[in-house]
N, C-alpha and C positions, 0 to 999 in steps of 0.2 A: 477781256474786252478790248477792242481796238482803241487806239488813242483818238482824241478828238481831232477832227479835220482842222488843219491850220494852213493859212495862206498869207504870204507877205503881201502888203498892199500899201500904197502911198496915197494919202488923201490930204488936201490942203497943205502940202509940203511936209506932212508928218508921216514917218514910217511906222506902220502898225502891223500887227498880226491879226488877221480875221480868223476867229475861232468859232466853231459851231458846237452847240451842246443842246441838251434837252431841258426845257423848262417844265418842271412837274409841279409847280405851285398850283393849287386847285383853281385859282382864279386866273391863271396865266398859262394854260397848257399850250405848248407849241415848241418851236425851235428857237433857241436863244442864239443870237448873233452877237459875238463879243469882239469889239475892236480894242485890242490890247496894246498899250504903249509900253515900251521897255522900261520907262521910268514913270513915277507918279507925276501928275500935273502939278507944276509949281503953285498955280493959283486955280481955285475951283472955277473961276470965270473963264480961264483958258479951256478947261475941260467942257464947260457948257457951250462955249463958242464953237468948238469943234463938233460937239453933239448936235448943235443947231445946223451946221453945215452938212453933216452926215444925214440928218433928218430930211433936209430939202432934196438931196440927191436920191436917198432911198425911197421917199414917198413918190417921186417921179418915176423911178425905174420900176419899183414894185407895183405902183398903180397901173402902169402900162401893161404889166403882166397880170393884172387883176388880183394882186395880193395886197393885203393890209399889213402894216407893221405897227408895233407899239413900242415907245421908248420905255425901257425898264428902269423906273426910278428906284427900284429896290436893290439895285446892284450895289454890293457892299465894298467893291474894290476901287481904290483911288486911281488906279491906272487903267481902268476898263470902262468903255462906253458900251452899253448893252441895249439891244432891241430884241423884241420877241415877234416872230411870225406866228400868229395864233393858229392853233390846230384847225379851227374852222376854216381859215383862209387856205391852208394847205389841202384840206379835204375837198374844198370847193374846186381848187385848181385840178386836183386829181380826177374828180368826178366830171369836170368839163371835158376831159379827154374821152369819156365814155358816151358823150352825146351822140346820138344816132347809131350807137352800137346795139345790135339786137342779138 
């Protein structure tokens, strides 16, 4: 199986790796976007502050594309901020490309 796609990214002055994976939790099917820090956040409030900044940017960008995202509060890693693009949002985006196709 190929490695998870990973991309270096800088957000709010923090160098992160954006990694994609599949969320197969029954209540959260979709694509998992993981913003990975090279080190743990020293304070949970710093992690939450960055998560809030990410949420604002992602909601705007993904909303413009007609996609929803959900913050993944079940993420067990201290150095990862995670969001899920629900399977329903992905399937709606794909199906919108078929509008008018006969």
